[in-house]
N, C-alpha and C positions, 0 to 999 in steps of 0.2 A: 648534741656534740660535746665531747669531753674537753674541758678546758683546764681543770685543776686536779692535781693528784695530792691527796692527803697521805702523808707518810708516817710510819711509826716503827721504831726500832725494837718494839716488843720487850720492854723492860731491859733494854741494853743488850739483848741477845744477838743482835745483828748490826752490821754497819751499812749505812745507806748514804750514797753520794748523790744528794738531791740535785746539785748543779749539773753533774754528768747526765742524769736522767732527763733533766729539763732541756739540756742542749741537744740531746739525741732525738727526743720525742716532740719538742716544741710545747710541752705542757708546762703550765705554771705549777711548781711544786711548793708545798708548805714546808715549814721547818720540820724536821723529823721529830714527831712526838715520842715520848717514852712509854706512856700508858694511856693511849688514846681511848681505850674502851673502859677506863676507870677514872683515875684522878684528873685526867685532862679532857674528859668527855664534853665538858661545857665549851671548851675552845673548839672542839670538833664540830659542835652544833653550830657555831658561828660560821664555819666554813660551809656547812651543809646549806646554809641560807643562800649561798651563791649558786649560779647556774652552771650545770655541766661538771659536777664533782664526781671523782672516782676515788675510792678509799682502798689503800694498799693493805687490806686485811680481809681474807675470805672466811676465817674462822668465826669472827664476830659479826658477820653480815646480818643475821636476824636482829641483833641489838641496834645496829646502825639504821636498819630499815624502820624500826620502831621510833628511833630518835628523829629521823627525818619526818615521820608522820606527826610526831608531837610538835615539831617546830614548823609544821606545814610547808615543808620543803619537798622538792621532787625527789623521788627515790634515786639514791646514788648507784653508781656502778662499782664493781669490786674487782680486784686483781690480787692474786696471791704471790707476793714477792718473798715471803719468809720461808715457807716450806720448800719452794722450788729454787731458791737462790741464796737467801740470806743465811739460812742454817746449813752451813757446809764447811768442810775442812778448807775449802778454797774461797771462803766468803770475801776475802780481801780483793779478789780478782773478779768478783761477780757483777761489777758495775755494768758492763755491756749487756750481760744477760738480763739484769733487772730492767734496763732501758728497752730491750727487745720485748720482754713480757708486758711491760706497760704499753708499748706501742700496739702490740697485738690486741690487748684488751680494749683499745680505743676503736677498733673496727666495728662497724655496724653490720649485724647479720640480718638477712631477710627473715620475715616472720614465718613461723612454722605452719605448715598446712596440716589441718586436722579435720576429723569427721566425728560427729557426735554419735555415741553408742549408748543406747538406753537399756538398762537392766531393770526389770520389774521385780526381781528378787525370787523368781522361780528356781529353786535349787534342787538338784538331783544328787543324793548321796548314794554311793555305790559301796556296799560292804555288808558284813554280817557280824553277829555277835554283839557284845556289850559296847564295844568301842563305837561302832557305827550307830547304834541306837542312842547312845549318850550324845554323840555329835548331833543327831537329829533333834533330840530334846533341847540341846543348847541353842540351836539355830531356829527352832520352831517359832519363837516369839519375835524373830526379826525377819526371816525369810519364809516363803511358802515352800515347805520342805516335803520332798517325796523320797522315801528310803527304798532302794532297789536291792533286794536280797536274792541270793542264788537259789534258796530253798525256803519253803514255808516254815514258820516257827510259831510256837504257841503264843498267842497274843489275844487281846480283846479289843473290840471296836471302841471308838471314842478317844483315840490318842490325839495329841496335838499336831501330829504329822501323818501323812499318808504312807502306807506301806504297800508295795507291790513286789511280786516275785517274778523272776525270769532271768534271761541271759542277754546282755547287751551285744547286739550283732553288728551294728553300724552306727557311727557317730560322726557328724560333720558340723562345721561351723565354729564359732568362737563366742566370746562374751556377748550375751544378749540375744544370741540366735543359734543355739545348738539344736540340731535335729537328730533325733535318736530313733532307732528301731530295736524292738525287744522281741525275742523269741521265747516261747514257753511262758507267755505273759499270764499272770494270775493276780486277781484282786481279792481283798477281803470281802466277804458277804456280811453286810450289816444285819444285826438282829439275832435273836436266839440266845440261849443260855450257854455257859461254858466257853471253851476256847472257840475262836472264830473259825468259820469255814472259809474255804478258798474256791474261787471259780475254776472251771476246767482250763488247762493251759491252751493258749492260742499263739500261733506264730505270726510275726509281721505287724505287731502293734507299733503304731507310729505316735510320736509325741515330740514336744520341744521343751526347752528350758533355757534359763539365762546363765546359770552357774552349775558346774559339776564338781563335786567333792569326791575324789576317788580314795576310799579307805579299804580297798579290796586287797591290797598287797600284791596284786598281780602286775603283769606287764602294762606299761602305760598305754592308754587308748590312742594317743597321738604321737607322731614322731616329734622329737625335741619338745617334750611336754612342758618344760619350764618356760618355753616361749609362746605357749598357747594361752591367750588372754581368756580368763574365766574358767580355766581348768586347773584345779588344785589337787595335788596328790601328796599323800603322806603315808609313811609306814605305820600301820595300825599298832605295831609293837613299841613305838616311840611316843610316849605321852607328850613330850615337848613338841614334836613335829605335828602331832594331831591337834594340839592346842593352837599352834600357830596357824595351821590350815583353817581351823574353825574361825579364828579371829579374822583372818584374811577374807574368808567367805562372807562373814557378817558385814564387811564393808562394801561388798559388791552389789549395791543397789542404788539406783539413781542414774544420772547422766554423766558419762565420761567422755573425754576427748581422746580419740585414737589418732596418733600421728600418722600421716601419710608419708612413708619413708622414701619411696621411689616413684619415678615417673616412667611411663612406658609410651614410646612413640611407635605405634604398631606398623606404620609403613616402612620403618627402618629395620624391623626385625627380620632376621635371616633364618627363621626356624625351619621353613619348608616352602616349596613351590610345587604346584601341580601334584600334590600328594607324595612328593619325593622328599625324604628327610635331609636336613642340613644341620644347622647348629642347634644343639640341645644343652649347652653348657649350664644355663641357668636352671633348667629343669633337673639336671643331674645333681646340682649342688644345693638347691634350696632345702634347708633342714626341716622346714615346717610343712612343706607341700603346698605352699601358697601359689606356686606357679604351675600352670597346666597348659597343655597344648590346645590351641583354638584355631586349627587350620593352618594358614600360612604364617601365623604369628602366635606368640604365647599370650596367655592372660594371667594377670596377677590379682589375687584376692587381697585387697588392702586390709581387710579385717583379720586375716590370718598372718599376713606378713609381719615378722618380728623385727625387721630393720637391721639384719646382720650385715647387709651391704655386699655380700659375696656375689650376687648376680650382677651388680653394677660393675664390679671389678673385672669379671670374666666376660661380660658382653662385648663382642668384637665390633659391633656396629654402632654402639652408643644408643641403641633403642631403649635400654634400661639405664637410667642415671639415678644416682643417689641424690636425694633432695632434702635431707634433714641434717645439715644444710646442703645446698648445691655445691658441686665440685669447684665452681669458680670461687666460692668463699674460702674453701680450703687452700686453693692456689694463692689467694690473696694473703692468707695467714702465713703461709710459708715464705712468701716474698717479703712480707713485713718483718718477720722474725729475723731472717738472714740479713736483710738490708739494714735494719736498725742496729743489729749487733756489729756490723762492719762500721757503720757510721759512728758508733760509740767507742771505736778503737779496737774492737775484736778482729781476729783474722780468720780463723778456721773453726767455726762452731760445729758441734755435733747435735743431732736431733734425736730425741727419745720420744717415740710415739707410743701412747698408752690410751686405755679406755677411761671412761669417766669414773668408774667405780673401783675396780681392782687396782689398776695402775695408779690412780690418784692416792689411794690408801697406802700403797707400797712406798710411794715417794714421800708421803707425810710421815710414815713410820721411820723411814731411813733418815729423814731430816731431824726428827725429834729425838731419836734414840741412837743414831749412828752417824756416819760420815756425811750423809746427805749426797747431793749430786755434785759432780765436778763443775767448776766455773764455766767450762765451755760446753756443757751439755744442756741444751734447751728443751724442756718438756713440751710436748704438744698433745693435748687431750682431744680425742675424737670419740664420737658417740658409738661408732661401730668400727672395730678394728679391721674387719674384712673389707670395708669400703676403701681402705688405704691400699690400693693396688699398685701395680707396676708403674702406672702413669704418675701417681702421686709420689711414689718413691723416687722416680727419676727426676720429677720436678723439684723435689727437695734437694737432691744432690746438685742439680744444675742451677739452683738458686743460690748456692754458695755453702751448703752444708758439706763438711768433709766426710761425714759418715751418718748413716741413718740406722737407728736400732728400733725395732718394734718389740715392745714388751707384751708377750702373749698373756692373755687372761685364761682362767681355767676353762671357760666355755667358748673360747675363740675358735673360729673356723681355721684351725691350724693348717689343714691340707691346702686351702685356698691361698693362705699367706705364703706357704712354702713355694707353691707354684709361681705366685707373683714375684716373690723374691728371686727365684731362679731366673725368671724372664728379665727382671730389672737388672740384675747383675750381668747377664749376657749382653744386654743393650748398652750398659754403662762401660763394659769392658774391664771391670774391676770389681772386687768383692767389697763394695762400699755399703751394701745393705745387709743387715744381720737381724736374725730373730733371736730374742732372749726369752727362753722358757725358764723363768726363775720365779720362785714363790717366797723367797726370803729377802727382806729388805736389805740386810747387811750384805748378802751375796750379790744383790743388784748393785750396790755401791762399789763393791770390790771389782765386779766385772767392768764397770764403767771407768774406774780409776786405772785399771790395768790395761785397757784397750790401747793398742798402738795408735799413735797420732798419725794423721795423714793430711795431705794438702787439699784445699778446696779448689774448685774450678776458678780459673783466673778471670773469665768473663762471664759472670752470672747472666742467666736469661730472665726475661719477664714472662712468666707462665700465663699466657692468654690463649683462649680457644678451647677446642674440645680435648678430650683425653688423648685421642690419637694424634692430634696436632701438637700437643705439648710433649708427648713422647718423642716424636720426630725431632722437635726443636731441642729437647734435652739431649738426645743421642748425638746430634751434630755438635753440640757444645762439649760433650764429654769425650767424643771420638772424632775430632775435626779432620783427621787424616783418613778415616775409614770411608769406604764406599758402600760395601755390602756387608752386613753383620749377620752371621749365621745364628739362628735362634733354636731353642728346644722345640720338640714336638708340641703340637696344640697351641702354638703361639698365634695370636690374631693378626700377624703381619706375614706377608710372604708372596711368592710367585707361583706359577704353575709350569709344569713341563708337559709338552704335547708330543705324543708319538706321531710323527708326520706320516709314517707308513700305515698307521692304523686309522688316523683321523679321516673321515669322509666329508668333512665340512657340512654336516647336517645342521649345525648351528643350534641344536637343542640347548646347549649350554648357554648360548647367548641369550636366548629368549627367557631363560629361567634365572640367570644370575641376579641375586637380590641387591647387589651393590653396584651394578653397572660396570664391573671391572672387565667383563668380556663384551666385545662388540664385533660387528661385522662391517663390511663395505658394500653398500648397495650397488656399486658399479663393478665389483670384482669379487670372485670367491675368495674371501679372506676371513681369518679368525684373528681378531685383535685383542690385546690385553693391556690394561693399565694397572700397574702393580700397586700404586698408592691406594687404590680403591678396594683391593682384594682383602676380604675378611678371613680367608682360609676356612670358610664354613664347610667346604667339601661338597656342596651341592653339584658343582660341575662334574666332579669325578664320580658322584653317585648316579647322575643322570646320563652320562656318556654311554651310548650303546656299544661302543667299541673299546671301552676301558682305555682310552687313549690319553687321559689326563691324570696327572699325579701332582700332589701339593709339595711345595718346597718352602718351609718356614724360614724367613729371612727378613731383614729390614734394609731396603735399598735407600741410601741417603743421597743418591745423586738425583739430578733433575730428570733423569730418564724415567724415574718412577711416576712422574706426572704425565707422561706421554704414552700414547697407544703404540704398542709394539706388535708387529705382525708375527704371530706364532705359527701360522700355517697358511699357505695360499696355493692355489692351483690355476692352471690355464682354463679359462672359461670355454664353454662349448658354444659354437656358433650354429645357429639354425641353418640347415641345409637348403631351406627355401628362401628366407628373407635375410639371413645373415645376422639376425638379432642375437645378442649374447644371453644365454640362460644357463643356470647350473654350472657344474664343473665337468670338464671333459672326462675325467677319470670315473666319475659317478655314472655318466651316460654310458661309457664303455662297459662298466661293470654290469649295468642293467641289461644291456644288449647281450652280454655274455651269458647271463642267467636265463634270459627269456627267449632268445632267438632259437627257433626250432625245438624248443622244449615246452612251449605252452601253446594251447590250441588257438589262442587269439593272435599269436605272433608266428604263425606257421608259414606265411608267405612274405616275400621281400617288401611289398608295399606297406604292410603293417609294421615291419621292422624299421622302415625308414621314418615312420611317425615318431619313434623314440628320439630321433635326432632333430625333431622340430620343436619350435617354441609353441606356447599355448595356442596362439591364434592360428598359426599354420597347421597345427595338428587338427584343430577343429575343422578348418577348411578342407583338409585332405580327407578327413573322415566323412564329411558331408557329401563330397563329390565322388567318393569311391563307389565301386560296384558293391551291391548287396549292403548298401548303407543302412544300418539299423535305425537311423534317425529319419530316413526318407519315408514319405507317405505316398498314397496313390495320387492320380491326377486330380486337380482341384475341379469340382463340378462347376458347370456354368452358372452364372448368376441368374436367378429367376426374378422377373419384374412383374409389375401389376398386370401388364398386358398378357403375360403367360398365364396367369391365373384366370383372367377374364375370358380368354379364348377357349377355355375348357368348360365354361358355364353354358348350359343349354339355353338359358334365357337371354343370351347376349349375342 
């Protein structure tokens, strides 16, 4: 548990109000050092001996870790107050933001789930010419290298690496478990004088490897190649790119930890039912192809998943959730940042969401060489931008942020974020969420300084629960007077419209609804619907044989969304024999209309009457009717022992 914050004004380049930070966070703050990583490092060492120390310097974290090891102290935690707050044109007003950032850094995150990946160093190099051969020679002393060339070339046996010829037809897997298929496969024949001979070509050669270095210059083997672990690709015409790829490949031997980015709850998945298609949002958006169909649910290959988080943002049922870290941790960070900012005297903070790499560097450059961030803009670093979906955007606004800006990175899933931004703004009823596609640090500062100021929500929420629950809670806080909010197409919230003239109450939609939004009444022919549970997956409209169901994207904020509403009902049919209710009257009449006098089995009045009977009475009528197909002959008399003995001659 963090108890003390060690502060430093970095050679007088920033102003720190230690008392204000201590009051808002409850931390014990040291006096602000001036050169904590240099002239005053001995005094910092004394603080490190205490328990629960956090140092307000991210830049020199490696130095302070070494210092803690030297003095045999626990490893401290770190928070960056300089680049994100102190170095700014509005540094004098950055006290509340510093307190908020310090409070957020105090939060404890759950441990990351990982899986071990073992690479034995079997490397396949794809390419031709001197570049590929030189790369093979460079790696041959470190990895077990095989060079795959498209055509034979003059060479001699005895090289430090293997050479094969052929065309790569299929490749699956990731680091440590690539499976490959090669057509036109040829190997060098060892022995003989002069240039080596090659075996005849054969199709369908199967093999495996741990690492693939693609120097062919052709189209990448995998979608989103930069996100496939173990697959390295470089332009053979660029010496620096090839050198970097060779260096990276040389490090890919040993045991590695692969983060498990998402969780999948298969019973919640609304992918399909009874071989009828429904939701495929995650399948359509996954850039690496890690998600595949597995019957009624999807399957996720954790070794291929790159953790972009897009599937978790788009999943309507919550079957897929981002887990690095879990969404509850992100909600807690939002609540802590906004709450501490207000507690420290701030009123309407703005949130800048960015990724750990590109966004953090942009902020650092803007602070060191430019205007930095405004005093009311609080940065929030996330590991995957696409995981910050509409629920997280709305939670931020409802927690007390006046505006939320998402800084796009060069390889962000922009289409997902645009869709989620549009949905979030529709639910919020205002343009409070914006996307910033900026790659210049100065332009980023200018955009944030010129943004129009807006008011924050007066009664912030406490974001607890699932993403759907937090979305509804945020919507009620942001639009307290609204009852039903119209949403854009493909929104995961909504109702259904039932064409009562077309609906026959076959209830196939009820039996297949993956969320239980559709229900029936066992005592009466009814189709019921609970809007809060509807995922808008489309399965009901796909399965309906009469095309009587259409989807209506909307968010119903009234309590009626939690109750079952009768969408269609009909008068039940009473059995003409016993009076028991079965089916609907319109369905029975429709069947009579289609069969009476038009089918050989219903050519007389007695058989037509059976259509209007319940199951029991129909069986009874059938059994006692003339020419009963179930009837047999008269039962033979029972034979006894006396009957058999009377026929014996000796008796």
